[in-house]
PyMOL Python script that loads the backbone (N, CA, C, O; Angstrom):
from pymol import cmd

cmd.read_pdbstr("""\
ATOM      1  N   UNK A   1       0.755  -1.112  -0.198  1.00  0.00           N
ATOM      2  CA  UNK A   1       0.050  -0.070   0.079  1.00  0.00           C
ATOM      3  C   UNK A   1       0.823   1.077  -0.113  1.00  0.00           C
ATOM      4  O   UNK A   1       2.041   0.905  -0.088  1.00  0.00           O
ATOM      5  N   UNK A   2       0.349   2.349  -0.323  1.00  0.00           N
ATOM      6  CA  UNK A   2       1.001   3.711  -0.763  1.00  0.00           C
ATOM      7  C   UNK A   2       0.961   4.487   0.504  1.00  0.00           C
ATOM      8  O   UNK A   2       0.270   4.120   1.455  1.00  0.00           O
ATOM      9  N   UNK A   3       1.757   5.643   0.524  1.00  0.00           N
ATOM     10  CA  UNK A   3       1.641   6.945   1.494  1.00  0.00           C
ATOM     11  C   UNK A   3       0.261   7.441   1.325  1.00  0.00           C
ATOM     12  O   UNK A   3      -0.086   8.057   2.333  1.00  0.00           O
ATOM     13  N   UNK A   4      -0.663   7.395   0.401  1.00  0.00           N
ATOM     14  CA  UNK A   4      -1.843   7.909   0.268  1.00  0.00           C
ATOM     15  C   UNK A   4      -2.697   6.882   1.206  1.00  0.00           C
ATOM     16  O   UNK A   4      -3.599   7.419   1.849  1.00  0.00           O
ATOM     17  N   UNK A   5      -2.574   5.843   1.325  1.00  0.00           N
ATOM     18  CA  UNK A   5      -3.421   5.054   2.188  1.00  0.00           C
ATOM     19  C   UNK A   5      -3.145   5.172   3.755  1.00  0.00           C
ATOM     20  O   UNK A   5      -3.963   4.807   4.599  1.00  0.00           O
ATOM     21  N   UNK A   6      -1.801   5.768   4.069  1.00  0.00           N
ATOM     22  CA  UNK A   6      -1.531   6.222   5.274  1.00  0.00           C
ATOM     23  C   UNK A   6      -2.390   7.348   5.577  1.00  0.00           C
ATOM     24  O   UNK A   6      -3.108   7.452   6.571  1.00  0.00           O
ATOM     25  N   UNK A   7      -2.220   8.393   4.398  1.00  0.00           N
ATOM     26  CA  UNK A   7      -2.850   9.394   4.785  1.00  0.00           C
ATOM     27  C   UNK A   7      -4.566   9.474   4.950  1.00  0.00           C
ATOM     28  O   UNK A   7      -5.293  10.176   5.653  1.00  0.00           O
ATOM     29  N   UNK A   8      -4.802   8.516   4.055  1.00  0.00           N
ATOM     30  CA  UNK A   8      -6.355   8.286   4.269  1.00  0.00           C
ATOM     31  C   UNK A   8      -6.951   7.652   5.502  1.00  0.00           C
ATOM     32  O   UNK A   8      -8.120   7.788   5.864  1.00  0.00           O
ATOM     33  N   UNK A   9      -5.891   6.850   6.188  1.00  0.00           N
ATOM     34  CA  UNK A   9      -6.033   6.486   7.486  1.00  0.00           C
ATOM     35  C   UNK A   9      -5.978   7.461   8.501  1.00  0.00           C
ATOM     36  O   UNK A   9      -6.711   7.380   9.486  1.00  0.00           O
ATOM     37  N   UNK A  10      -5.085   8.473   8.325  1.00  0.00           N
ATOM     38  CA  UNK A  10      -5.149   9.728   9.292  1.00  0.00           C
ATOM     39  C   UNK A  10      -6.123  10.552   9.025  1.00  0.00           C
ATOM     40  O   UNK A  10      -6.708  11.060   9.982  1.00  0.00           O
ATOM     41  N   UNK A  11      -6.459  10.824   7.910  1.00  0.00           N
ATOM     42  CA  UNK A  11      -7.627  11.710   7.601  1.00  0.00           C
ATOM     43  C   UNK A  11      -9.109  11.073   8.138  1.00  0.00           C
ATOM     44  O   UNK A  11      -9.944  11.802   8.674  1.00  0.00           O
ATOM     45  N   UNK A  12      -9.314   9.715   7.942  1.00  0.00           N
ATOM     46  CA  UNK A  12     -10.446   9.299   8.576  1.00  0.00           C
ATOM     47  C   UNK A  12     -10.275   9.231   9.917  1.00  0.00           C
ATOM     48  O   UNK A  12     -11.349   9.341  10.509  1.00  0.00           O
ATOM     49  N   UNK A  13      -9.210   9.072  10.714  1.00  0.00           N
ATOM     50  CA  UNK A  13      -9.163   9.127  12.215  1.00  0.00           C
ATOM     51  C   UNK A  13      -9.500  10.680  12.758  1.00  0.00           C
ATOM     52  O   UNK A  13     -10.105  10.881  13.811  1.00  0.00           O
ATOM     53  N   UNK A  14      -9.041  11.688  11.922  1.00  0.00           N
ATOM     54  CA  UNK A  14      -9.187  13.054  12.381  1.00  0.00           C
ATOM     55  C   UNK A  14     -10.910  13.357  12.016  1.00  0.00           C
ATOM     56  O   UNK A  14     -11.663  13.907  12.820  1.00  0.00           O
ATOM     57  N   UNK A  15     -11.336  12.866  10.618  1.00  0.00           N
ATOM     58  CA  UNK A  15     -12.633  13.101  10.663  1.00  0.00           C
ATOM     59  C   UNK A  15     -13.689  12.439  11.851  1.00  0.00           C
ATOM     60  O   UNK A  15     -14.667  13.063  12.262  1.00  0.00           O
ATOM     61  N   UNK A  16     -13.385  11.320  12.237  1.00  0.00           N
ATOM     62  CA  UNK A  16     -14.170  10.644  13.347  1.00  0.00           C
ATOM     63  C   UNK A  16     -13.855  11.610  14.533  1.00  0.00           C
ATOM     64  O   UNK A  16     -14.813  12.065  15.160  1.00  0.00           O
ATOM     65  N   UNK A  17     -12.720  11.919  14.849  1.00  0.00           N
ATOM     66  CA  UNK A  17     -12.502  12.863  15.949  1.00  0.00           C
ATOM     67  C   UNK A  17     -13.326  13.996  15.744  1.00  0.00           C
ATOM     68  O   UNK A  17     -14.146  14.149  16.650  1.00  0.00           O
ATOM     69  N   UNK A  18     -13.368  14.891  14.781  1.00  0.00           N
ATOM     70  CA  UNK A  18     -14.143  15.970  14.638  1.00  0.00           C
ATOM     71  C   UNK A  18     -15.550  15.688  14.571  1.00  0.00           C
ATOM     72  O   UNK A  18     -16.356  16.562  14.890  1.00  0.00           O
ATOM     73  N   UNK A  19     -15.914  14.581  14.197  1.00  0.00           N
ATOM     74  CA  UNK A  19     -17.469  14.374  14.221  1.00  0.00           C
ATOM     75  C   UNK A  19     -17.802  14.214  15.781  1.00  0.00           C
ATOM     76  O   UNK A  19     -18.985  14.399  16.067  1.00  0.00           O
ATOM     77  N   UNK A  20     -16.998  13.920  16.751  1.00  0.00           N
ATOM     78  CA  UNK A  20     -17.724  13.903  17.810  1.00  0.00           C
ATOM     79  C   UNK A  20     -17.495  15.250  18.763  1.00  0.00           C
ATOM     80  O   UNK A  20     -18.142  15.484  19.784  1.00  0.00           O
ATOM     81  N   UNK A  21     -16.619  15.942  18.307  1.00  0.00           N
ATOM     82  CA  UNK A  21     -16.746  17.367  19.031  1.00  0.00           C
ATOM     83  C   UNK A  21     -17.719  18.101  18.860  1.00  0.00           C
ATOM     84  O   UNK A  21     -18.140  18.247  17.713  1.00  0.00           O
ATOM     85  N   UNK A  22     -18.426  18.848  20.092  1.00  0.00           N
ATOM     86  CA  UNK A  22     -19.362  19.797  19.968  1.00  0.00           C
ATOM     87  C   UNK A  22     -19.152  20.781  21.191  1.00  0.00           C
ATOM     88  O   UNK A  22     -19.979  21.678  21.353  1.00  0.00           O
ATOM     89  N   UNK A  23     -18.023  20.645  22.105  1.00  0.00           N
ATOM     90  CA  UNK A  23     -17.859  21.431  23.236  1.00  0.00           C
ATOM     91  C   UNK A  23     -16.778  20.690  23.745  1.00  0.00           C
ATOM     92  O   UNK A  23     -16.176  19.893  23.025  1.00  0.00           O
ATOM     93  N   UNK A  24     -16.454  20.895  25.012  1.00  0.00           N
ATOM     94  CA  UNK A  24     -15.199  20.226  25.905  1.00  0.00           C
ATOM     95  C   UNK A  24     -15.636  18.907  25.962  1.00  0.00           C
ATOM     96  O   UNK A  24     -16.820  18.663  26.192  1.00  0.00           O
ATOM     97  N   UNK A  25     -14.782  17.993  25.771  1.00  0.00           N
ATOM     98  CA  UNK A  25     -14.738  16.576  25.649  1.00  0.00           C
ATOM     99  C   UNK A  25     -15.408  16.008  27.075  1.00  0.00           C
ATOM    100  O   UNK A  25     -14.924  16.333  28.159  1.00  0.00           O
ATOM    101  N   UNK A  26     -16.314  15.320  26.990  1.00  0.00           N
ATOM    102  CA  UNK A  26     -16.850  14.439  28.131  1.00  0.00           C
ATOM    103  C   UNK A  26     -16.002  13.246  28.361  1.00  0.00           C
ATOM    104  O   UNK A  26     -15.262  12.890  27.443  1.00  0.00           O
ATOM    105  N   UNK A  27     -16.020  12.519  29.586  1.00  0.00           N
ATOM    106  CA  UNK A  27     -15.260  11.437  29.707  1.00  0.00           C
ATOM    107  C   UNK A  27     -15.554  10.391  28.772  1.00  0.00           C
ATOM    108  O   UNK A  27     -14.695   9.581  28.422  1.00  0.00           O
ATOM    109  N   UNK A  28     -16.926  10.376  28.287  1.00  0.00           N
ATOM    110  CA  UNK A  28     -16.906   9.268  27.422  1.00  0.00           C
ATOM    111  C   UNK A  28     -16.422   9.670  26.006  1.00  0.00           C
ATOM    112  O   UNK A  28     -15.793   8.806  25.396  1.00  0.00           O
ATOM    113  N   UNK A  29     -16.611  10.761  25.453  1.00  0.00           N
ATOM    114  CA  UNK A  29     -15.855  11.419  24.435  1.00  0.00           C
ATOM    115  C   UNK A  29     -14.258  11.292  24.566  1.00  0.00           C
ATOM    116  O   UNK A  29     -13.612  10.955  23.574  1.00  0.00           O
ATOM    117  N   UNK A  30     -13.810  11.480  25.422  1.00  0.00           N
ATOM    118  CA  UNK A  30     -12.405  11.222  25.642  1.00  0.00           C
ATOM    119  C   UNK A  30     -11.950   9.559  25.402  1.00  0.00           C
ATOM    120  O   UNK A  30     -10.892   9.210  24.877  1.00  0.00           O
ATOM    121  N   UNK A  31     -12.861   8.777  25.843  1.00  0.00           N
ATOM    122  CA  UNK A  31     -12.494   7.443  25.735  1.00  0.00           C
ATOM    123  C   UNK A  31     -12.682   7.159  24.050  1.00  0.00           C
ATOM    124  O   UNK A  31     -11.916   6.455  23.392  1.00  0.00           O
ATOM    125  N   UNK A  32     -13.796   7.821  23.552  1.00  0.00           N
ATOM    126  CA  UNK A  32     -13.723   7.543  21.991  1.00  0.00           C
ATOM    127  C   UNK A  32     -12.741   8.071  21.297  1.00  0.00           C
ATOM    128  O   UNK A  32     -12.367   7.409  20.329  1.00  0.00           O
ATOM    129  N   UNK A  33     -12.152   9.187  21.531  1.00  0.00           N
ATOM    130  CA  UNK A  33     -11.026   9.653  20.771  1.00  0.00           C
ATOM    131  C   UNK A  33      -9.954   8.794  21.165  1.00  0.00           C
ATOM    132  O   UNK A  33      -9.207   8.584  20.210  1.00  0.00           O
ATOM    133  N   UNK A  34      -9.573   8.175  22.298  1.00  0.00           N
ATOM    134  CA  UNK A  34      -8.508   7.355  22.405  1.00  0.00           C
ATOM    135  C   UNK A  34      -8.650   6.133  21.719  1.00  0.00           C
ATOM    136  O   UNK A  34      -7.683   5.604  21.172  1.00  0.00           O
ATOM    137  N   UNK A  35      -9.884   5.600  21.703  1.00  0.00           N
ATOM    138  CA  UNK A  35     -10.171   4.130  20.880  1.00  0.00           C
ATOM    139  C   UNK A  35      -9.821   4.654  19.307  1.00  0.00           C
ATOM    140  O   UNK A  35      -9.033   4.063  18.569  1.00  0.00           O
ATOM    141  N   UNK A  36     -10.592   5.930  18.926  1.00  0.00           N
ATOM    142  CA  UNK A  36     -10.310   6.035  17.289  1.00  0.00           C
ATOM    143  C   UNK A  36      -8.651   6.277  16.948  1.00  0.00           C
ATOM    144  O   UNK A  36      -8.168   5.987  15.854  1.00  0.00           O
ATOM    145  N   UNK A  37      -7.958   6.791  17.945  1.00  0.00           N
ATOM    146  CA  UNK A  37      -6.412   7.020  17.679  1.00  0.00           C
ATOM    147  C   UNK A  37      -5.825   5.879  17.841  1.00  0.00           C
ATOM    148  O   UNK A  37      -4.881   5.654  17.083  1.00  0.00           O
ATOM    149  N   UNK A  38      -6.172   4.896  18.791  1.00  0.00           N
ATOM    150  CA  UNK A  38      -5.467   3.525  18.747  1.00  0.00           C
ATOM    151  C   UNK A  38      -5.735   2.897  17.842  1.00  0.00           C
ATOM    152  O   UNK A  38      -4.820   2.313  17.261  1.00  0.00           O
ATOM    153  N   UNK A  39      -7.244   2.759  17.316  1.00  0.00           N
ATOM    154  CA  UNK A  39      -7.358   2.211  15.961  1.00  0.00           C
ATOM    155  C   UNK A  39      -6.695   2.693  14.690  1.00  0.00           C
ATOM    156  O   UNK A  39      -6.533   1.889  13.772  1.00  0.00           O
ATOM    157  N   UNK A  40      -6.315   3.900  14.578  1.00  0.00           N
ATOM    158  CA  UNK A  40      -5.526   4.547  13.511  1.00  0.00           C
ATOM    159  C   UNK A  40      -4.184   3.897  13.662  1.00  0.00           C
ATOM    160  O   UNK A  40      -3.571   3.521  12.663  1.00  0.00           O
ATOM    161  N   UNK A  41      -3.713   3.753  14.846  1.00  0.00           N
ATOM    162  CA  UNK A  41      -2.323   3.474  14.971  1.00  0.00           C
ATOM    163  C   UNK A  41      -2.269   2.048  14.625  1.00  0.00           C
ATOM    164  O   UNK A  41      -1.446   1.612  13.820  1.00  0.00           O
ATOM    165  N   UNK A  42      -2.991   1.441  15.126  1.00  0.00           N
ATOM    166  CA  UNK A  42      -2.907  -0.093  14.756  1.00  0.00           C
ATOM    167  C   UNK A  42      -3.171  -0.279  13.015  1.00  0.00           C
ATOM    168  O   UNK A  42      -2.566  -1.087  12.310  1.00  0.00           O
ATOM    169  N   UNK A  43      -3.949   0.432  12.674  1.00  0.00           N
ATOM    170  CA  UNK A  43      -4.036   0.301  10.763  1.00  0.00           C
ATOM    171  C   UNK A  43      -2.782   0.601  10.395  1.00  0.00           C
ATOM    172  O   UNK A  43      -2.264  -0.105   9.530  1.00  0.00           O
ATOM    173  N   UNK A  44      -2.138   1.551  10.891  1.00  0.00           N
ATOM    174  CA  UNK A  44      -0.782   1.871  10.478  1.00  0.00           C
ATOM    175  C   UNK A  44       0.502   1.197  10.675  1.00  0.00           C
ATOM    176  O   UNK A  44       1.510   1.189   9.969  1.00  0.00           O
ATOM    177  N   UNK A  45       0.214   0.574  11.909  1.00  0.00           N
ATOM    178  CA  UNK A  45       1.092  -0.522  11.967  1.00  0.00           C
ATOM    179  C   UNK A  45       1.122  -1.691  10.987  1.00  0.00           C
ATOM    180  O   UNK A  45       2.136  -2.158  10.468  1.00  0.00           O
ATOM    181  N   UNK A  46      -0.177  -2.110  10.803  1.00  0.00           N
ATOM    182  CA  UNK A  46      -0.406  -3.154   9.828  1.00  0.00           C
ATOM    183  C   UNK A  46       0.049  -2.859   8.463  1.00  0.00           C
ATOM    184  O   UNK A  46       0.651  -3.719   7.820  1.00  0.00           O
ATOM    185  N   UNK A  47      -0.229  -1.574   7.934  1.00  0.00           N
ATOM    186  CA  UNK A  47       0.179  -1.047   6.687  1.00  0.00           C
ATOM    187  C   UNK A  47       1.742  -0.984   6.841  1.00  0.00           C
ATOM    188  O   UNK A  47       2.348  -1.329   5.827  1.00  0.00           O
ATOM    189  N   UNK A  48       2.430  -0.649   7.802  1.00  0.00           N
ATOM    190  CA  UNK A  48       4.049  -0.907   7.769  1.00  0.00           C
ATOM    191  C   UNK A  48       4.099  -2.206   7.677  1.00  0.00           C
ATOM    192  O   UNK A  48       4.446  -2.591   6.560  1.00  0.00           O
ATOM    193  N   UNK A  49       3.858  -3.108   8.518  1.00  0.00           N
ATOM    194  CA  UNK A  49       4.016  -4.599   8.206  1.00  0.00           C
ATOM    195  C   UNK A  49       3.808  -5.175   6.672  1.00  0.00           C
ATOM    196  O   UNK A  49       4.610  -5.860   6.037  1.00  0.00           O
ATOM    197  N   UNK A  50       2.693  -4.773   6.313  1.00  0.00           N
ATOM    198  CA  UNK A  50       2.367  -5.075   4.645  1.00  0.00           C
ATOM    199  C   UNK A  50       3.588  -4.866   3.725  1.00  0.00           C
ATOM    200  O   UNK A  50       3.995  -5.691   2.908  1.00  0.00           O
ATOM    201  N   UNK A  51       4.195  -3.471   4.006  1.00  0.00           N
ATOM    202  CA  UNK A  51       5.090  -2.981   3.121  1.00  0.00           C
ATOM    203  C   UNK A  51       6.543  -3.945   3.553  1.00  0.00           C
ATOM    204  O   UNK A  51       7.263  -4.491   2.717  1.00  0.00           O
ATOM    205  N   UNK A  52       6.705  -3.981   4.723  1.00  0.00           N
ATOM    206  CA  UNK A  52       8.106  -4.661   5.122  1.00  0.00           C
ATOM    207  C   UNK A  52       7.958  -6.067   4.587  1.00  0.00           C
ATOM    208  O   UNK A  52       8.955  -6.623   4.125  1.00  0.00           O
ATOM    209  N   UNK A  53       6.668  -6.751   4.615  1.00  0.00           N
ATOM    210  CA  UNK A  53       6.858  -8.089   4.323  1.00  0.00           C
ATOM    211  C   UNK A  53       6.835  -8.227   2.612  1.00  0.00           C
ATOM    212  O   UNK A  53       7.302  -9.161   1.960  1.00  0.00           O
ATOM    213  N   UNK A  54       6.242  -7.175   2.166  1.00  0.00           N
ATOM    214  CA  UNK A  54       6.266  -7.343   0.594  1.00  0.00           C
ATOM    215  C   UNK A  54       7.850  -6.915  -0.009  1.00  0.00           C
ATOM    216  O   UNK A  54       8.299  -7.418  -1.038  1.00  0.00           O
ATOM    217  N   UNK A  55       8.460  -6.090   0.667  1.00  0.00           N
ATOM    218  CA  UNK A  55       9.929  -5.766   0.376  1.00  0.00           C
ATOM    219  C   UNK A  55      10.842  -7.017   0.688  1.00  0.00           C
ATOM    220  O   UNK A  55      11.731  -7.328  -0.105  1.00  0.00           O
ATOM    221  N   UNK A  56      10.620  -7.727   1.835  1.00  0.00           N
ATOM    222  CA  UNK A  56      11.096  -8.942   2.361  1.00  0.00           C
ATOM    223  C   UNK A  56      11.208  -9.769   1.120  1.00  0.00           C
ATOM    224  O   UNK A  56      12.295 -10.101   0.646  1.00  0.00           O
ATOM    225  N   UNK A  57       9.799 -10.160   0.499  1.00  0.00           N
ATOM    226  CA  UNK A  57       9.328 -11.201  -0.395  1.00  0.00           C
ATOM    227  C   UNK A  57       9.739 -10.953  -1.664  1.00  0.00           C
ATOM    228  O   UNK A  57       9.774 -11.844  -2.513  1.00  0.00           O
ATOM    229  N   UNK A  58      10.134  -9.540  -1.931  1.00  0.00           N
ATOM    230  CA  UNK A  58      10.594  -9.108  -3.429  1.00  0.00           C
ATOM    231  C   UNK A  58      12.327  -9.588  -3.785  1.00  0.00           C
ATOM    232  O   UNK A  58      13.319  -8.862  -3.853  1.00  0.00           O
ATOM    233  N   UNK A  59      12.223 -10.849  -3.938  1.00  0.00           N
ATOM    234  CA  UNK A  59      13.966 -11.208  -3.711  1.00  0.00           C
ATOM    235  C   UNK A  59      13.758 -12.185  -4.925  1.00  0.00           C
ATOM    236  O   UNK A  59      12.721 -12.478  -5.520  1.00  0.00           O
ATOM    237  N   UNK A  60      15.011 -12.586  -5.107  1.00  0.00           N
ATOM    238  CA  UNK A  60      15.050 -14.121  -5.892  1.00  0.00           C
ATOM    239  C   UNK A  60      14.559 -15.308  -5.332  1.00  0.00           C
ATOM    240  O   UNK A  60      14.219 -15.390  -4.152  1.00  0.00           O
ATOM    241  N   UNK A  61      14.513 -16.186  -6.095  1.00  0.00           N
ATOM    242  CA  UNK A  61      14.007 -17.529  -5.650  1.00  0.00           C
ATOM    243  C   UNK A  61      15.304 -18.149  -4.560  1.00  0.00           C
ATOM    244  O   UNK A  61      15.104 -18.772  -3.517  1.00  0.00           O
ATOM    245  N   UNK A  62      16.371 -17.852  -5.025  1.00  0.00           N
ATOM    246  CA  UNK A  62      17.297 -18.428  -3.939  1.00  0.00           C
ATOM    247  C   UNK A  62      17.336 -17.888  -2.571  1.00  0.00           C
ATOM    248  O   UNK A  62      17.791 -18.515  -1.614  1.00  0.00           O
ATOM    249  N   UNK A  63      16.871 -16.767  -2.515  1.00  0.00           N
ATOM    250  CA  UNK A  63      16.785 -15.980  -1.198  1.00  0.00           C
ATOM    251  C   UNK A  63      15.267 -15.933  -0.509  1.00  0.00           C
ATOM    252  O   UNK A  63      15.039 -15.272   0.504  1.00  0.00           O
ATOM    253  N   UNK A  64      14.164 -16.807  -1.270  1.00  0.00           N
ATOM    254  CA  UNK A  64      12.952 -16.688  -0.449  1.00  0.00           C
ATOM    255  C   UNK A  64      12.947 -17.448   0.833  1.00  0.00           C
ATOM    256  O   UNK A  64      12.121 -17.193   1.709  1.00  0.00           O
ATOM    257  N   UNK A  65      13.874 -18.400   0.966  1.00  0.00           N
ATOM    258  CA  UNK A  65      13.618 -18.898   2.482  1.00  0.00           C
ATOM    259  C   UNK A  65      13.768 -17.960   3.593  1.00  0.00           C
ATOM    260  O   UNK A  65      13.047 -17.719   4.561  1.00  0.00           O
ATOM    261  N   UNK A  66      15.191 -17.371   3.097  1.00  0.00           N
ATOM    262  CA  UNK A  66      15.377 -16.139   4.146  1.00  0.00           C
ATOM    263  C   UNK A  66      14.206 -15.224   4.224  1.00  0.00           C
ATOM    264  O   UNK A  66      13.740 -14.831   5.293  1.00  0.00           O
ATOM    265  N   UNK A  67      13.718 -14.880   2.976  1.00  0.00           N
ATOM    266  CA  UNK A  67      12.501 -13.833   3.036  1.00  0.00           C
ATOM    267  C   UNK A  67      11.561 -14.090   3.903  1.00  0.00           C
ATOM    268  O   UNK A  67      11.116 -13.279   4.715  1.00  0.00           O
ATOM    269  N   UNK A  68      11.109 -15.596   3.725  1.00  0.00           N
ATOM    270  CA  UNK A  68      10.203 -15.851   4.508  1.00  0.00           C
ATOM    271  C   UNK A  68      10.264 -15.869   6.182  1.00  0.00           C
ATOM    272  O   UNK A  68       9.376 -15.724   7.021  1.00  0.00           O
ATOM    273  N   UNK A  69      11.580 -16.089   6.288  1.00  0.00           N
ATOM    274  CA  UNK A  69      11.780 -16.097   7.892  1.00  0.00           C
ATOM    275  C   UNK A  69      11.817 -14.602   8.402  1.00  0.00           C
ATOM    276  O   UNK A  69      11.462 -14.306   9.543  1.00  0.00           O
ATOM    277  N   UNK A  70      12.272 -13.679   7.478  1.00  0.00           N
ATOM    278  CA  UNK A  70      12.228 -12.254   7.772  1.00  0.00           C
ATOM    279  C   UNK A  70      10.837 -11.943   8.043  1.00  0.00           C
ATOM    280  O   UNK A  70      10.532 -11.489   9.146  1.00  0.00           O
ATOM    281  N   UNK A  71       9.771 -12.186   6.945  1.00  0.00           N
ATOM    282  CA  UNK A  71       8.534 -11.815   6.677  1.00  0.00           C
ATOM    283  C   UNK A  71       8.064 -12.308   8.148  1.00  0.00           C
ATOM    284  O   UNK A  71       7.562 -11.438   8.861  1.00  0.00           O
ATOM    285  N   UNK A  72       8.170 -13.535   8.637  1.00  0.00           N
ATOM    286  CA  UNK A  72       7.589 -14.171   9.781  1.00  0.00           C
ATOM    287  C   UNK A  72       8.019 -13.519  10.906  1.00  0.00           C
ATOM    288  O   UNK A  72       7.215 -13.515  11.837  1.00  0.00           O
ATOM    289  N   UNK A  73       9.290 -12.849  11.111  1.00  0.00           N
ATOM    290  CA  UNK A  73       9.705 -12.014  12.401  1.00  0.00           C
ATOM    291  C   UNK A  73       9.091 -10.882  12.324  1.00  0.00           C
ATOM    292  O   UNK A  73       8.630 -10.454  13.382  1.00  0.00           O
ATOM    293  N   UNK A  74       8.919 -10.155  11.214  1.00  0.00           N
ATOM    294  CA  UNK A  74       8.201  -9.061  11.066  1.00  0.00           C
ATOM    295  C   UNK A  74       6.768  -9.185  11.647  1.00  0.00           C
ATOM    296  O   UNK A  74       6.385  -8.438  12.548  1.00  0.00           O
ATOM    297  N   UNK A  75       5.930 -10.221  11.064  1.00  0.00           N
ATOM    298  CA  UNK A  75       4.614 -10.384  11.481  1.00  0.00           C
ATOM    299  C   UNK A  75       4.660 -10.570  12.884  1.00  0.00           C
ATOM    300  O   UNK A  75       3.856  -9.974  13.599  1.00  0.00           O
ATOM    301  N   UNK A  76       5.539 -11.355  13.370  1.00  0.00           N
ATOM    302  CA  UNK A  76       5.514 -11.847  14.902  1.00  0.00           C
ATOM    303  C   UNK A  76       5.839 -10.430  15.853  1.00  0.00           C
ATOM    304  O   UNK A  76       5.308 -10.264  16.951  1.00  0.00           O
ATOM    305  N   UNK A  77       6.678  -9.572  15.315  1.00  0.00           N
ATOM    306  CA  UNK A  77       7.107  -8.280  16.256  1.00  0.00           C
ATOM    307  C   UNK A  77       5.866  -7.552  16.252  1.00  0.00           C
ATOM    308  O   UNK A  77       5.364  -7.137  17.296  1.00  0.00           O
ATOM    309  N   UNK A  78       5.320  -7.372  15.047  1.00  0.00           N
ATOM    310  CA  UNK A  78       4.156  -6.411  14.807  1.00  0.00           C
ATOM    311  C   UNK A  78       2.861  -6.827  15.608  1.00  0.00           C
ATOM    312  O   UNK A  78       2.125  -5.970  16.098  1.00  0.00           O
ATOM    313  N   UNK A  79       2.608  -8.216  15.724  1.00  0.00           N
ATOM    314  CA  UNK A  79       1.500  -8.798  16.417  1.00  0.00           C
ATOM    315  C   UNK A  79       1.619  -8.349  17.934  1.00  0.00           C
ATOM    316  O   UNK A  79       0.697  -7.825  18.561  1.00  0.00           O
ATOM    317  N   UNK A  80       3.050  -8.663  18.505  1.00  0.00           N
ATOM    318  CA  UNK A  80       3.354  -8.441  19.739  1.00  0.00           C
ATOM    319  C   UNK A  80       2.947  -6.954  20.170  1.00  0.00           C
ATOM    320  O   UNK A  80       2.200  -6.646  21.099  1.00  0.00           O
ATOM    321  N   UNK A  81       3.584  -6.138  19.315  1.00  0.00           N
ATOM    322  CA  UNK A  81       3.316  -4.647  19.412  1.00  0.00           C
ATOM    323  C   UNK A  81       1.927  -4.340  19.352  1.00  0.00           C
ATOM    324  O   UNK A  81       1.581  -3.540  20.221  1.00  0.00           O
ATOM    325  N   UNK A  82       0.996  -4.748  18.564  1.00  0.00           N
ATOM    326  CA  UNK A  82      -0.603  -4.793  18.649  1.00  0.00           C
ATOM    327  C   UNK A  82      -1.103  -5.124  19.951  1.00  0.00           C
ATOM    328  O   UNK A  82      -1.904  -4.465  20.614  1.00  0.00           O
ATOM    329  N   UNK A  83      -0.507  -6.296  20.278  1.00  0.00           N
ATOM    330  CA  UNK A  83      -1.122  -6.959  21.429  1.00  0.00           C
ATOM    331  C   UNK A  83      -0.990  -6.173  22.669  1.00  0.00           C
ATOM    332  O   UNK A  83      -1.890  -6.145  23.508  1.00  0.00           O
ATOM    333  N   UNK A  84       0.320  -5.422  22.817  1.00  0.00           N
ATOM    334  CA  UNK A  84       0.671  -4.676  23.799  1.00  0.00           C
ATOM    335  C   UNK A  84      -0.137  -3.161  23.832  1.00  0.00           C
ATOM    336  O   UNK A  84      -0.466  -2.533  24.838  1.00  0.00           O
ATOM    337  N   UNK A  85      -0.320  -2.833  22.581  1.00  0.00           N
ATOM    338  CA  UNK A  85      -1.288  -1.449  22.541  1.00  0.00           C
ATOM    339  C   UNK A  85      -2.891  -1.757  22.808  1.00  0.00           C
ATOM    340  O   UNK A  85      -3.719  -0.982  23.286  1.00  0.00           O
ATOM    341  N   UNK A  86      -3.062  -2.948  22.414  1.00  0.00           N
ATOM    342  CA  UNK A  86      -4.511  -3.362  22.813  1.00  0.00           C
ATOM    343  C   UNK A  86      -4.738  -3.383  24.227  1.00  0.00           C
ATOM    344  O   UNK A  86      -5.820  -3.065  24.720  1.00  0.00           O
ATOM    345  N   UNK A  87      -3.588  -3.805  24.990  1.00  0.00           N
ATOM    346  CA  UNK A  87      -3.923  -4.199  26.404  1.00  0.00           C
ATOM    347  C   UNK A  87      -3.830  -2.843  27.008  1.00  0.00           C
ATOM    348  O   UNK A  87      -4.404  -2.626  28.075  1.00  0.00           O
ATOM    349  N   UNK A  88      -3.325  -2.153  26.558  1.00  0.00           N
ATOM    350  CA  UNK A  88      -3.179  -0.687  27.163  1.00  0.00           C
ATOM    351  C   UNK A  88      -4.582   0.114  27.269  1.00  0.00           C
ATOM    352  O   UNK A  88      -4.529   1.188  27.869  1.00  0.00           O
ATOM    353  N   UNK A  89      -5.754  -0.271  26.781  1.00  0.00           N
ATOM    354  CA  UNK A  89      -6.880   0.179  26.651  1.00  0.00           C
ATOM    355  C   UNK A  89      -7.514   0.244  27.971  1.00  0.00           C
ATOM    356  O   UNK A  89      -8.664   0.670  28.083  1.00  0.00           O
TER     357      UNK A  89
END
""", "prot")
cmd.dss("prot")
cmd.show_as("cartoon", "prot")
cmd.util.cbc("prot")
cmd.orient("prot")
């Protein structure tokens, strides 16, 4: 995916945040904003993961085994990071 997709994700998050503002945020609104931002961060991390995996897999046949190992490590690290972010809620 491209930078345009990351910008779209950020814009969607901004639009969602703007949609809930009418005055000073209530506690409920603060929770909604936090959830929206967390979801945007997770989407961005997944976008980065897809890019990294695509780059790792874009190699010759002789390097495919190593590329798959690298791609698997990328996925594992990002899965752990996403789990950690989710547990902070």
